[in-house]
N, C-alpha and C positions, 0 to 999 in steps of 0.2 A: 827648506820650504818656509815661506813667510806665513805667519799666523795672524789672525784677526786680533786687533788690540782688545784687551779685556774691557768689558763693559760696552762694547759696540756690537753691531750686527749687520749682516748683509740682507738685502731683500730681493727675493726672486721676482721675475716678471709677474707671477700670479699674486705675490704679496703686494707688489707695487700697484696692481690693479685695485686691490682692496683699499690701499692707502689713498689712491687718487679718488676713488669713489667716495670715501668718507670725507676727504678734503673738499670735494666739490659740493657735497650735501651741506657741509658746515658753512662753506663760503656763501652758498645761495641763501641760507637762513640768515646769516649776518647781513647780507645785502637787503633782504626783505624787511629788515628792521631799520634800514637807513644807514648802515655802517659802511665805511669805505676802507679799502685795504691799504696798508702801508708796509714798509720793510725797513729794518735797521741793520747795521753791520753785525757780523758774527762776533767780532771782538770790540771791546770798548775800553776806556781807561779803567784801571783797577779801582781808582778812587770813586767812580760812580757806584760801584757795588758795596764798597766799604762804607760810604756815606749812607747808603740805604740800610745795610744789614749789620754794620760793625766789622771790626777787624777779624773777628772769629770766622767770618765767611771765607777767609783766605785758605783755610785748611780744607774747605769743601769744594773749591773751584780750581780751574786751570789758569793760574796766574803766571805771567812771564814778563821778561824785559825784551823789547825789540832791539834791533841793532843800533838804535839811537839812544838806548838806555831808558826808554819810556816804559813805565809800569802799565801793563795791559792785562786783560783777562778775556777768555772766551766767555760769552754771556751765559750765566747760569739760569736766567729767566728773562722775560721780555718787558715787564712793566717799567723797570728803571730806564732801559734804552728808549722806550716810547715817551716817557716823561721828559727825558733829556732832549729828545727830538722836538717835542712840543715846545719846550722853553726856548730852544734854539731857533725854531723856524715857524711855529704854528700859533703862537700866543695871540696874534691879532686876527685869527680866523673867527668867523661867526660861531657863536655858541648855541646849543651844545655841539661839541665836536665828537663825532662817533667814529672810532677807529678800530679796525680789526687786523689780525696778523696771523701768519704761520711762520714758524722758524725753528731751526735746530738749536738746542741749548745743551750745556755741558756742565756736569757736576761730578766731582770725584767721590761718589758714593759707593757703597758695597752693592755690586750688581745683583739683581734678583729678577724674577719673572716680571716682565712689563716695566721694569725700571732699569734703564741703561745709563751709562755715563754720557753717552750722546743720545739725546731724545728729542722728539718733536713736540712742540707746544703750540696749541691754538688758543687764541684769547682776544680780548678786546678791552678798550678803555672808553669811558664816556666822561668828557671833561666839560664842566660848566653847568651841571644840572644836579640838584639834590632834592627834588620833590619826591613825594611818595610814588607818583606815577612813573618817574624816571627809574627809580629803583625797582618797582614792580615790573617794568618793561625789561630791565636788565636781567632779572631773575627768570622771567618768562622766556626770554631769548635763549638763555643757557639751557633751560628745560627743553625748549623746542628743538634746539640743535641736536641734543642727544636723542630725542624722540625721532627726529627726521632722518638721522643716520640709520635708524632701524632698531634701536634699543627699546625693549618692552618693559623691563623691570628696573626702574630707577626711582630713587627716593630723594626728595628735596627736604633739606633741613635749614631752618632760618633762625638766626640769633641776632644779638645786638651787644656789641662790646661796651658801649657807653652805659647800658643798663647794668651789665655785670660789674663794671668799674664802680658805679654808684652803689651797688650792693656791698662791695668790699669796703668802700669808704664809710658806708653807714655803720659797719661793725668795727670801724677803727683800724683797718689795715693800712700799713704804709706802702709806698710804691715798691719798696724792696720786698715786702711780704707778698705782694701781688705777683711779683716776678717768680717767686718760689712756687706759687700755686698754679700758675698757668700751664707749665708742662704736664703736671699731674692731671689737670682738668682736660687738657688736650687729648690725653691718652685714656680718658674715662676711668682713671684710677681713683674712684670716689672714696674708698676706704682710706687711702693715703691722704686725700684731701681733708677728710674729716679729722684724721690724726694730726695733720699739720695745723689745722685751724685750732684744735685743742692746745697744741704746743704753743700757739701764738696767743693763748689766753682768751680766745673767743668763747663766750659762754656757750654751754652745750646746746641750749635751746636755739640760739642764733646759728650755731654751726650746723645743726641738723636741718634748719630751715633753708640754709644756703645749699646744702646737698640736695634737698628736696626740689628746690627751684632749678638747680643745674640739671636735674634728671627729668624734669617735668616737660610735657608737651602741651600743658594747659597754660595759656597766657593769663588766665585769671589768677593763678598762684603767683605769677610774677607781679601782677598789679597789686595783689594784697601785701606782698613783702615790701614794695617800694612806694606804697600809696601816699606816704607823708613826704616823699622826696620830690619837691617841685622842680628840681633841676633836670629830672628826666621825664617829667610829665609829658612834654612835647615829643620826646623820643619814643615813648611808649605809644602815644597817640599815632605817630607816624608809622610805627611798626604795625599797629592794628589796621591802619589804612592800606599799607602795602599788602598785607595778607588778604584784606577784603578785595582789593583790586585784582590780585592774582586769581582769587577764586571766582569772582563775579564778572570781571572784564576780560581776563586773559585765559580763563577756563583751565587754570592750573589748580587742581584740587588734591593732588597726591603730594601733600607736604605735611611737615610737622614743625612745631616750635622746638628748638633745641638750644637752650641757653648755654650749653657747655661748649659750643663752637668758640674757640679762642684763637688769637694770633699772638705770638710772643714778641712781636716787634712794635715799637712805640707809635709808628706812623699809621697803623690801622685804627679805625674808629667806627662807631655806629654799626650800621647794617653789615652782617656777614652771612654767608650761606654756603652750603655744600650740596653736591649731588653725588649720590652713591649708587653703585651697582652691586647688589648683594651676591650676585653670581660669582664675584671675584673673591669672596671670603674676607679675610682680615684686611687685605689691601684693597678695599672696595671704593675708595674715593676717586671719582673721575674728574670732578670740577670743584674749584674753590674760588670764592670771590667776595667782594664787598666794597665798602667805602674806605678811603685812606687819604693821608696827607703826605704828598711827596714833592709837590711843585715848589712850595715855599722852602723846603729843606734843600732843594737843588738850586735855589736862587731865583725862582720865578715869582710872579705875582700870584698871591694865594687865590686858589679857585677850587671848587668842589671837584673831586675825582672819584671814580669807582670803576670796577672792572672785574673780570674773572679770567682764569686760565683753565684750560682743559688738557688733561693728560691724553694726548693723541694716541700713543701706543696702547695705553690701558683701555681706551675706548674700543679699539680694534679687538683686544683680548676679550673684552666683555661681549662684543658682538659674536665672536667665535664661540665663546662659552654658551651663549644663548642659541647656538646653531643657526645663526642668521645666514640666509642664502644670498651671498654676494653675487651681483651680476657677473657672469663669466665673460671673458673677452672672446670675441668671435671675429673671424675674417669674413667679410661679405663674399669676396670672390678670390679664387686662386687661379691664376692664368698659367696654362701649361702649353709651351711650344712643343710640337711633336718632334722637330729636328732643328738643327742650327739655322736652316734657311728661314724658319718661322720666327726667329728671335726679334727681328726688327718690328714686324707687325704685332707680335705679342707685347712688346714694350710699348708700342704706340697705343694699343687698346688699354693696357694697364694704366698708362698715364692719363688717358682721357677719362677713365672711370674715377681715378683719384681726384681729378679736377672737379668732378661732380659730387665729391664727398663720399664715394663708395670706398670702403676699406678693402684695399686690393693688394694682394701679395702676388709674387711672380717667381716661377721656378728659375733660379739663377745657377743651378748646378748641372744642367743638361743631363738629367738622370732618367729621362723616359717617362711615359705616361703612367705606368703602373706604380712606380716608386713615388712619382709626384702626387698621385691621388692618395696614396697612403700618407704622405707628409701633410697634404691638405686636410685630411681627416684628423690627424693629430693636432692640427692647429684650429680645429673647430670651424672650418670653412663651411659656409652655407652652400655656396655654388662653386663649380669649377668651370672654367672656359678652356676648352681644348682646341688648339689652333693647328690644323693640319693642311697640307697642300691641296687636297681634293676639295675640302670645304672652302678653302680660300679662293679657289677658282670660281666659286659661286658667290663670292663676297659674303661668306657665312662662316660661323664657328659652331662647335658643339657645346651646348650649355647643359651641364650635368648637375642635378640636385644631389648633394652629398648625403642627404639623409635617406632618400628613397632609392637612389641609384638611377632614376629616370633621366633620359637624355633626349634632347631635341635639337634640331638644326635651326639656328637663328641668324638672320641677316645682321651683319656688323652694324648697320645703321639703326637696327632695332634693339641692340643689346641693352642700352640704358633704360629704355621704356619697359622692356621685358623684366629687368631686374627690379625696377621701382614698383611695377604692378604686382610683383610676387611679394 
């Protein structure tokens, strides 16, 4: 017997209905903000991902050589492919360029609930805009996407990497020292951060202030710490404007400042944000995003870029944990021929209904009325059309309401109007 590869999963029809529902809700929200869908290949050159994340990523991805000896990799994420696509074909498009996507990604991680080795990612990139309103709109869109799919309890955290970097520079930390700190800050291990700062000869008062700022949700504390640093004065002003726009223009009020949001890779800069679902416990992050520099790194003309990625599978887990009532699939009509002689007419009626957008199934096992009605009920059919010789002589069929069991004789010519009026 063949087994499912570790870290992958199969999806039943019921599960796929949930996934399509979520995808459609997300796509409609992307479109409502002026974003257009794109798609990139499932595999890319390995060099694309090592250029973005360094050679260490090879241990975390599915890398291989094809029959021509080319080094390739299944995509572990979608930002790098999108920027490669932009540089290759879209650089001359009018700005801002708003792009969204859905796609399967692959990582050789330890499988756990909601985190597979093959997983779906939803996301977007905005290219050519770096104003506070562009960033506020990006964050508001991420927030609205998760709200529109049906999530009730989500939390938005906003930070800024340039401000954090300036704080570290102010207390005399080197680039190497900063890289040691980032993983600890990312995991909110603040006692270890404090210990490391002391090991790096940072004065106790400054070290404690850093810890205080990293854990604060008060932007005033951030301003007080860096008030003499003119290099980030504009950055802080932009951050305040983004927050004001979110609150007053985009009606996003459920947020907090979180300066401990960090990214360990050098191409991230400025604004960063995350969206969490507390119902998922420790693995609560659903969305992460912000501003970054990749275009120049990949050989394109430097331009502002920002975006976010949503963990599609985890969003569904969060909805299930919140007991969200997903729309259930239903068949509008189940057509039942009483005998073999009725097959041609039954198929004709079914096809005519399908052409009119009526979700129509048809008995194809010749199993009789009783068993067919039982099957129709299991498929959540709203109506059944029973086609028998006596009714057909009158150019009629029997229309049955599957919920009440009530039946009536309906002229074939009137079936469509009868169904649409009900």
